[in-house]
N, C-alpha and C positions, 0 to 999 in steps of 0.2 A: 504494500499499500504506501502510495507516494507521501502521505502525510507523515507515516511512520519513518520513512526513509529521511526525510528533510528533519524531522524532530531529531532523530539520533544525531545526525550530523551537527546539529545547532548544540544540542546537550553535550555531546562529546567533544566538541571544539574543532569538528573538521569544518564547518563553515564559521568564520569569525565574527565577533561583535562588530556593528557597524558595516558589514558587508552587504552589498546590493545583490539581490539574487536575479539572476538572468535566467528568464524562464525556458528559453530554447535550449539553453546550455543543460539546465538540470534535466529537462524533459528527455534529452539525448542521453545524459549519463544514466539516468534511471531506467530509461527504455519504457517511457509513458507518453501519453499524447499532453498537448500543452493545456488542453480544456480540464481533464483530471488532475493535472499537477496544480493550476490556477485554483480550482476548487480546494485542493489539500492546504495550499498556501493560505487561502481564506480563512481556513478552519484554524490554521496555526495563528494567524492574527487575531482571531476571536479569542484565542487561549491566551495572548499575549507574549508570544514566542516571536512574532514577528509584527513589523509595523507597516500598513499599507500606504503607499505613497501614491496619492491618485487613484484612479480606477484599476490600474493595470502592474502598477510597479509595487515591489516589497523589499524590505531590507530587515536584517537583524538588529534588534534594539542594541544602543551602546550600552555599556557599563559605566556608572556613575556613583558617587558617594552619596547624592541625594537620592536615587533610585533604590540603591542598597539599603539605605536607613527606611525608606519608606516600606520595603519589602519586609525588612526584619521586624519592624515595629507593628505592622499589620498582621504578620504571622503570628507574633508573641501573643497579641490579643486573641485572635480566632482560634489558633491550634490549644492553647490553653484552655479557652473556654470548651472546646469540643471534647478536650481530654477530660475536664471537670464532669461533663455530663456521661462521657462513656464510664467513669468510674461509678457514677450514681446507678449506671444501669449495667454494669458488669455481669458476667455469666460464666460458667465454667468453659464453655465454647470459646468466649470471648479471650479467656486466660490460655487457652491452649493455643489459639491462632497466634497471639503475642508470642508466645514461646516459640512456635514454630518458625514463625518469620523471623526471629531474632536469631536462630541458629543457621536459617538459609542464608541471612545477610552475612554473618560472620564467616561462612564459607567464601562468599563473593570476596570479602574483604582479604581473606588468605590467598584467594586468586589474584586480586589485583596487585597485592604485593609481592607477589611471584613473577609478575610481568607479563602475565598472560595478554596478548595483544588484543583479544576480542573480549576481555573480561569487564571493560569499563560500561558498557551498555547494561550488561547484567548487574553489575554493581548498583547503578543508578536505580534500575528496577527493583533490585531487592531492597535497597535503601528506602525507596518509596513505599514498597509494600509493609515494611515494618512499622513506617510512621502512620500509614493508614490503617494498619492492624490496631496500634494503640487508642485511635479514636473512632474505631468500627462500631463500638456500642453506643455512640453518640446517636440518639434518636432524631437529630436535625439532619436530614440528607443535604439540603442546600448549604448547611455550614460546612460540613464534610467535604463537599464539591469544591468550595471556595479555600478551604485548607489545601487540597490536592492541588489546584491551580496555583497557588502561591507557591507552594514546594516546588512545583516545575520551574516556575519564573526564576527561583532561586539557585537554579543548579549552575547556570553558566558563572553566577559569582561564587559559588561553593567550589568550583574547579580551581579556582585561585587559591583556596587552601591546602592543595596537593604540591606541597613543596617540602624542603628539608625540615620545616618546622612541624610538619605532620608525620604521625607514626601510626604504625598498625594497631599498636597495644592501646595507645590513647584512643583512638577510634573505636575498638571494640569495648573498652572500659566505659567510655561515655554512654554508649547505647545501652550496656548491661545494667548501668545504674539507673537509666532512664525506665527500663523494663522492671527492675526488682523494686523500684519505689512504686511503680505502677500497680503491680502484682500484690504489694505487701498487704492493703494499700498504705503506703507512708503518709503522714500528714504533710510532708514536703514534697509529694509528687509533682504538684502543680508547679512550685519553685524550681525543681530540678528540670522540669520542662522549659520553663522561662530561661535558666541559665544553659541549657542545651542549645537553645535557639541563638542565644547571644555569644555561644563560646567561641566561635570563629571570627566575631565581629570586628575585633582589633586587628587581626591578621589582614582580613580582606579591606579595611580601611585604609590600612598602612599600603598595601599593594595599589589600591585605587588611587590614593594620593600620589604616589611615585608615577603611575601612569599618567594621570591628569597633569601633573607637573611637567613631565617630559613633554606631552602634546602642547601645553601652553608655552613651553620654551621652543618647541620646533615652529609654532606659529608666529613668534616673534621674530624668529630667523629666516622666515620666507621671503 
């Protein structure tokens, strides 16, 4: 499906932020017609992964400090509330799903840090599934949908955290703490979720500041 192919390239970094998409080029690369490809790009624009320019043009959103702070603060509000409602409506099935998704996610983390070339898409998929499992017992479907959309929009920013400052053990421990507090249930589960969402804020902010400074400097010397 064309939308999945483009989505995976955007989230995996194959298509860079601020890139203008050339429909004819992508249609040829994916072996699809231009009409279904434009429909797929329109769907991705509705999900916030692309920006539609005019009636026929599309580009990948750029990464900015303002955009990052907007996303992280909104996600903190919505995902924490979704988790609160999920904990109020917990069930054995929900607990089993959270544990299962956590172990599947850990397996993908192991694969990612072994350097398997095709593991990044599976990593993001398992990461998403784990976070969706945590809030799955929330009875508000629209709230869960918004949380999922925000999570996807954050992935291009989250890729910036895969640096030498990131470690496999830290990644696993952070999600294990989130799972354990939710399953306890710990009185601090909601605060743990807030801390989890904010965890990489400083690293990403530093990277974005460096990128924006470099872009501004380059603009002055053009």
